N, C-alpha and C positions, 0 to 999 in steps of 0.2 A: 138604731135599736140593737141592743146587745144580743149575742147568740145565746139561746136557751141551754142551760147546763143540766146534765143528768148525773145522778149519783147512784152508787151501788154499795151494798153492805159487805164489808170484809169480815168474815167469821173469825179469821185468825187474829186480827187486831181489834175486833169488836167495835169497828168504826165505819162511818160512811165515807167513801172516797169518790172523787170525781170519776165519772165513767169515761172511758176512752172509746169514742165512736170511730170505728174504722170504715173508711169509704170502700164500697164494693168495687171490684176490679172493672166491671162493666160500666160503672158510672164514670170512672176515670177515663176509660176509653171513649165514651161519648163526649166527655169534656174536651179531650184532645182532638177528636174529629171536628167538633163544633168550632174550636179555635182555628183548626187548619182550613176549614171552609171559609171562615171569615177572612183569614189571611190571603187565601187564593183569590177570593172575590175582590179584596182591596187591591191586590196586584193587577188583576185583570182590568179593573176600572182605571188604575193609574196608567197602564199601558195604552188603554183605549183612548183616554182623553188627552194624554200628553204625547204619545208616540204613534197612535193609530194602529188599526188592525193590519195584519199582513196583506189582506186583500186591498185595504185602502192604500197602503204603501205602494202596492203594485200598480193600482190605478193612478196614483199620483205620479209615479215614474213614467207610466205610459202617456199621461197628459202632458208632462214636461217634454217628452220626446216629440209628441205631436205639435206642441207649440214651437219647438225648435225647428221642426220640418216646415211648419207654416212660415216662420220667419225667413228661412232659407229660400222657400218658394217665392215669397214676396220680393226678396232681393233679386232673384233671377228674373222675375217678371219685370221689375223696374229696369234692370239692365237691358232686357229685350226691348222695352218701350223706348229707351234712349236710342238704340240702334234704329228702331222703326221710325222714330221722330225725325232722324236724320234723312232716312229714305223719303219720308213724307215731304220734307222741305225741298229736297232735290226734285221730287216728282212735281210739286206745285210750281216751283220757281225756276226750274230748268227744263225738264222733259216736256211738261205740258205747255210751257211757254214756246218752246221750239216748234211743237206740233200745233200751236194755236188752239189749245184746248183749255177750257175753263178750269181753274184750280178747284180741288175738292175741299170744302170747308169742314171744320171740326164737327159741325152739327150733323153732317152726313156720316163722317167717320165714327162718331160716338153715339149714333142714334139708339135710344133705348137704354143706354148704359148708365146714364146719370139719374135714372128713376129710382129713388130711395126705397119706394114701396116694394120694389122687386126683390130687395134683400132684407126686408123687415123680419122675416121668419128666422133668418140666420142669426140675427143679433140676439135672439132669445137663447141661443145655445151657450154652452160653456165656452169662454173665450170668443163669444159671438162677434164682437167688434173686429177682432183679428180675422176670423173666418170670413165675415162679410167683406172686409177690405180685400183679402186675397181673391175671393170669388169675383168681386167686381173688377179687379185689375186683370184677372185672367180673361173675363168676358170682354174687357176693353181691348186686350191684346188680340183676341180671336176676331173681334169685329173689325179692328183696324187692318189685320192681315187679309181678311176677306175683301174689304174695300180696296186695299192696295193691289191685290191680285187682279181684281176687275179693272183697276186703273191701268195696270200694265197691259192687260189684254186689249183695252181700248187704244193704248198708245201703239201697240203692235199693228192693229188695224189701220191706224192713222199713218203709220210708217209705210204700210203696203200701198196706201193711196198717195204717198208723197210725190211720186212722179207726176200724177195728174194735178195735184195741188200746186206744185211748183210752176206748172204751165199757167195757172190762173192767177197766182199772186202778182200784183202790180210791181214788177221788179226792174223796170227800166225808166229812163227819163222820157217824158211824152213829147219832147222836142229835141232835135239834134243839137247837141251842145258839147262837142268834143273838147273844147278848151275850158269848159266849166266857167264861163264868164257871164252867163246870162241870168244869174240868180238875182232877181230884182228885190224880192222881199221874202223873208223866211216865215216859218210857222211860229205862232205865239203872239204875245202882246206887242202892239206897235201903235204909232200915231197914224190914224187914218189919213191918207193923202188928200181925200176930198173934204171930209168934215173936220179935219184937224183936231180930232179927239182920240183919246186912247181906247182902243178896243182890241178884241182877240182876233187874230188872223188865222182862219181855219185851214189854210193851205199854204202853198208857196207860189210866188209869181216868177215866171221865167220869161225874160224879155226876148223878143224876137220880132223880126219884120212882119208886117201884115202879109198874109198869104203863105207864111212858112207852114210846112206840114205839121200836123199834130197826130201822134201815133198812140194806139192803144197800148197800155203798159203791161197788159196780160190778157190771156184768153178770157172772153166775157160775152155777155149778152147785152145788147143795147136796151136799156129800160126807159130812157127819156131822151128826147131831142126837142129843142124848142127854146123859147124865151123864158128866163127866170128873172124876177125882179132883182136888180143889183148885179146879177151875173151876166145879163145880156144873153146872147146865143150860147146855149149850154148843151153838153152831152153828158149823160150819166150811164156808166157801165156796171153791171152786176157780174162780179167775177166768181161768185160762189165762195164757199168757205168763210162767209162773213164779210167779204171785201166788196166795197163799192168805190168807184173812182168818179170824180167830177172834173170836167174840162170846161172852163168858162171864158167869157169875153171873146168868143170865136167870131171870125169873119164869115166862115162858111161851115156848114155841116154836111158831111159826105156819107152819112149812114142813116138808117131808119130804125125806129123802135121795133124791137123783136129780132133784129138781125144779130147773128153771131159773128164775132170778130176774133182774130188771133193776135197774139203779141206782135207789135211792129207794124200792124196794118194801119194805113192812114185813115183817120176818121173825120178829120176836119182841117181847118186852117186857122192860124193865129189871127186875132183881130183886136178891136178896140171898142167892143160893144158893151152896153151896160154901164155900171159905175166904174169907169176906168179913166186913167189920166194919160194913157199911152199904150201903144201896141204891146201886148204881152199875153201869156197864157196863165190864167189862174187855175192851179191844179190841186185837187184834194184827194186824200186817201181816207176812207171811212171804214173802220173795223168794228163790226157789231154795233153799229149806230153811233160810234164815237170817232171824232176826227183824230187822226194820229199824224205825226210828222212824216211827210212824204220822203224826206231825205233818207230816212231809215230804210227805204225800199228801192234804192238805186243800186243795190249790191251786184246786179248783173252788168252794170255799165261802168262802174268806177272802182278803183282800188281803195284800200283803207287810207292811203296817203291823200288821195284826191278827195275822199270823203272828209277827212280832217280839214283840208283846205277850204271846202265848202262851208263847214261848220264855223270856221274862223271868219270867213267872209260874211256870213249872216250875223255873227256876234258883233262885228265891227260896224254894222249899219246903224 
């Protein structure tokens, strides 16, 4: 639509001429202000949507710093867990083995830590997955340190009782055998000499003449004396600390049930009773209900070289 044109009469020229409409100064000012406001608004919108507000930029920088600190903390916790894992391995496979203590399983060390619901609220936060991971790892580290501290306290108590425990461990040969020539049959799988079938031999056989003394291999209480099927005349001693020893095929029993004995005390005599093919002592060491190789418990009687010789002798049978 074209702009409306106004005319005025010129008395000098006696003609109508187009009128010149002059915009008032305040109208121009308003127009300038309006344009300025639009321009400023456009600039603000561009900065807000493409660059963010100063406050947002500050929050973004703080968030990046926090994320960096979380990553650093996560690496430090991981490094600490590597060191702690090494301590745990030595604790379970060395310290607790020496002290005859049960190893501590991961289920005990990490009790409650693997519960995902415990950290569900953290995952809803900004960078929630990272926060939850760091928190869980810190909790795992704290829990493992607590368990390990208790383990060391337990080992200290065990070490204090070491002297008494050493008196009770079955640590000598139950028959005199200075020349180590009397090992008839070793611990493990073998062909049964009576039934001629392969079965597991729960102890060792020490050959000796009938009537030879049989000695208690450690301080203990007599918990059984009498006849056992297959074993013949038998004595069983409870040494405490999880150890029981069994002496079988005896000719004579010299102790009574309930009697306490000390290491080296004669408790009976070698014989040939029960399922036996000749005069010998069948000797077992039972640790926490499981039979173990008695040869490993002769350390108070023989040197390492003599022990190696006995192992070779058994292997060649």
